[in-house]
N, C-alpha and C positions, 0 to 999 in steps of 0.2 A: 408398517415399516419396521424392520428388525433393528433392535438396538445393539450396538457393539460395546464390548467392555471398555471402560475408560482407559485402561492401559494400552489397548490396541488402537493405533492410529492408522486409518486407511486413507489412501490418496483420494483427492477429489477427482471425480470424472463425470462427464456428461454423456448420457445415452438418450437416444430418441428413436421412436419407432412409430409406425402407423398401424393401428389395430386392424387385424384381418388381412393385412397385406404381407405376402411373403415374396421376396425378390431374391434373385441370385446376385452375386457380386458384380457380374458383368452388366446386368440390366440396371442395377442401382447406380453404377458409375456414369450412366448416361443421363440421369435425371437429377434435378436439384432437390435433394432430400431435406428432411427436417434436420438431420445431422449437419448437413452443409450450412443450413441457416444458423444453427447454433454455433458452428465453427466460425462463421463470419462475425457473429455478434461477439463471440469470445475474442477473436482477433482485434476487433474494434476496442473492446474493453482493455485489452493488454496495451494497445497503443495509447489510449487515454491515461492509463495508469502510469506508463513510462513518462509521458509528457508531464503529468501532474507531479510525479516523483522528482523529476528533474527541476521543475519550478520550485517545489518545496525544499529541495536540497539546497538551492541557492538562498532561499529565504532563511533556512536554518543556519546556514553559514553566516549570513548577515546578523542574525540574532545572537549567535555565539560571540561574534566580534563586539557587538553592542553590550552584551553582558560582561565581557572582559573589561571593556572601557568603564562601565558603570561600577564594577567591582573595585577597580583601581581608584576611581573617584571617591567611592565610599571609604576605602581605607585611608585615603588622604584626609578626608573630613574627620574620621575618627581620630587620627593622629593630631590634628589641629584642636579637636575638642579636648583631648587629653592634655595638650599643652596649656589651653586656656584654664582647665580645671586645676592644674598644678600652680598656675600663676595667681589664682584667686585665693 
């Protein structure tokens, strides 16, 4: 496999072929090819990614809210601690 320079970014693509078999466009459209199989798997992965992303997006939103709440509570405790320290 040929290495590409680090500065150059190439798009990801999938290619499939069957060795020793040459087909024309019209005949390959009538059969379920390796490319079709790869396309189906790719489509399934995209669907799973979107579902997972949506689920994680909700979780991230909840975690951000919890973080804000805990940060506020932390600040309140720090203020109380300072008050206690000045009273001592």
